[in-house]
C-alpha positions in Angstrom: -24.6 39.7 17.4 -24.2 37.2 14.6 -25.6 37.8 11.2 -28.1 35.4 9.7 -25.3 34.0 7.4 -22.9 33.7 10.3 -25.6 31.8 12.3 -26.1 29.5 9.3 -22.4 28.8 9.0 -22.1 28.1 12.8 -25.1 25.7 12.6 -23.6 23.7 9.6 -20.3 23.4 11.5 -21.9 22.1 14.7 -23.9 19.5 12.9 -21.2 18.7 10.3 -23.3 19.7 7.4 -21.3 20.0 4.2 -20.6 23.4 2.9 -21.7 24.4 -0.7 -18.2 23.7 -2.1 -18.3 20.2 -0.5 -21.9 19.6 -1.8 -20.8 20.5 -5.3 -17.9 17.9 -5.1 -20.2 15.2 -3.6 -22.5 15.7 -6.6 -19.7 15.8 -9.2 -19.2 12.6 -11.3 -15.7 13.6 -12.1 -14.7 14.0 -8.4 -16.6 10.8 -7.4 -14.8 8.9 -10.1 -11.5 10.2 -8.8 -12.3 9.0 -5.3 -13.4 5.6 -6.6 -10.0 5.3 -8.4 -8.2 6.1 -5.1 -10.0 3.2 -3.4 -9.5 0.8 -6.4 -13.3 0.9 -7.0 -15.2 0.9 -10.3 -17.3 3.9 -11.4 -20.1 3.7 -13.9 -19.6 5.4 -17.3 -21.1 8.8 -17.0 -22.1 11.4 -19.7 -23.3 15.0 -19.8 -24.8 17.0 -22.6 -22.5 20.0 -23.1 -22.0 22.3 -26.2 -24.6 20.4 -28.2 -23.2 16.9 -27.7 -22.8 14.1 -25.3 -19.5 14.1 -23.6 -18.0 11.3 -21.5 -17.3 12.6 -18.0 -16.0 9.7 -16.1 -16.1 6.0 -15.6 -15.4 2.8 -17.5 -17.9 0.4 -16.1 -21.4 -0.2 -17.3 -24.1 -1.8 -19.4 -26.2 -1.0 -22.4 -28.8 0.6 -20.1 -28.6 4.2 -19.1 -30.1 6.1 -16.1 -31.0 9.7 -15.9 -29.6 11.0 -12.6 -30.2 14.5 -11.2 -27.1 16.6 -10.5 -28.3 17.3 -7.0 -29.5 13.9 -6.0 -30.6 12.3 -2.8 -32.3 9.0 -1.9 -32.8 7.9 -5.5 -35.4 10.6 -6.1 -35.9 11.4 -9.8 -33.6 8.6 -11.1 -35.1 6.8 -14.0 -34.1 4.6 -17.0 -33.3 6.7 -20.1 -35.0 6.0 -23.4 -33.2 5.2 -26.6 -33.1 8.7 -27.9 -31.7 10.2 -24.6 -32.5 13.9 -25.3 -30.7 16.4 -23.0 -32.4 17.1 -19.7 -31.5 20.2 -17.7 -30.0 19.3 -14.3 -29.4 15.7 -15.1 -26.6 13.5 -16.4 -26.6 10.0 -17.8 -24.9 7.1 -16.1 -24.7 3.4 -17.0 -26.9 1.2 -14.9 -25.0 -1.4 -13.0 -26.5 -4.8 -11.9 -25.7 -5.9 -8.4 -26.4 -5.5 -4.8 -27.0 -2.0 -3.5 -24.8 -1.2 -0.4 -24.7 1.8 2.0 -21.5 2.2 4.0 -21.8 4.4 7.2 -18.8 6.3 8.4 -17.8 8.8 11.1 -15.1 11.2 10.5 -13.2 13.0 13.2 -10.1 15.1 13.7 -7.0 13.8 15.4 -3.6 15.4 16.0 -2.6 13.4 12.8 -5.4 14.8 10.7 -8.9 13.7 9.8 -9.7 10.0 10.2 -12.7 8.1 8.9 -14.0 5.0 10.7 -16.3 2.5 8.9 -19.3 1.9 11.2 -21.1 -0.7 9.2 -22.3 -1.7 5.7 -26.0 -2.3 5.0 -27.9 -3.6 2.0 -30.1 -1.0 0.4 -33.8 -1.5 -0.5 -35.5 0.5 -3.2 -39.1 0.7 -4.4 -38.5 -1.3 -7.6 -42.1 -2.1 -8.2 -43.0 1.7 -8.2 -43.6 2.6 -11.8 -42.1 6.1 -11.7 -39.7 6.2 -8.7 -38.3 2.7 -8.7 -34.8 3.8 -7.4 -36.1 5.7 -4.3 -34.5 4.6 -1.0 -36.8 2.2 0.8 -34.8 1.1 3.8 -31.7 -0.9 4.8 -30.9 -4.3 6.2 -27.8 -5.5 8.0 -25.1 -5.0 9.0 -23.7 -7.2 6.4 -20.6 -9.5 6.7 -18.4 -8.7 3.7 -15.0 -10.0 2.4 -12.0 -8.2 3.7 -11.2 -6.9 0.2 -14.6 -5.1 0.0 -14.2 -3.6 3.5 -10.7 -2.3 2.7 -11.9 -0.6 -0.5 -14.7 1.0 1.5 -12.4 2.1 4.3 -10.0 3.6 1.7 -12.8 5.5 0.0 -14.2 6.8 3.3 -10.7 8.0 4.3 -10.1 9.6 1.0 -13.4 11.6 1.1 -12.9 12.6 4.7 -9.4 13.9 4.0 -10.2 15.7 0.8 -13.3 17.7 2.0 -12.2 17.7 5.0 -15.3 16.1 6.6 -16.2 15.5 10.2 -19.3 13.7 11.5 -21.5 11.0 10.1 -21.7 10.3 6.3 -22.8 7.6 4.0 -21.5 6.2 0.8 -23.6 4.3 -1.8 -22.1 1.5 -3.9 -23.1 -1.5 -6.0 -21.5 -4.8 -5.3 -21.4 -6.3 -8.8 -21.7 -10.0 -9.5 -18.0 -10.5 -9.6 -17.7 -9.2 -6.1 -16.1 -5.8 -7.0 -17.5 -2.5 -5.8 -18.6 0.4 -7.9 -19.1 3.8 -6.3 -22.5 5.5 -7.1 
């Protein structure tokens, strides 16, 4: 008979749910910035409060506006604009807000004799609840699929492949990005 822990592991493997180590990477700004670099994408400037001071973690792209983002984030929940004083908040980091079009790229990753492969299934525009006073970044749906320039699609394909290989990930997954006004992509 399987233990409860063995059953949970078997379930995650069947539905391709990320293991705890993979979830930590997917929530790590340092790891995400490295993945963005592999795909020649931008990454917003990101800071964390450590040892009594603000430290730059990753990124080179941004504005003068900052967002509070939870370390364990999903669907834009609990993301908010930071105030001028930016006091430290447990379980959050600061990231520069980027102006542009929100995109979600859907992938499927699978194993082949040559290794893990990721296939881009489609790219969709993201909608948020901008008019909600507290949760303006919460996911509110998608539209598309979008027709995008070849350069944009190649960056997304490279990113999806890098993520699938490094984790290694199989199954469906999504990547959120911002298409900035100059047409370049930034990984979120």
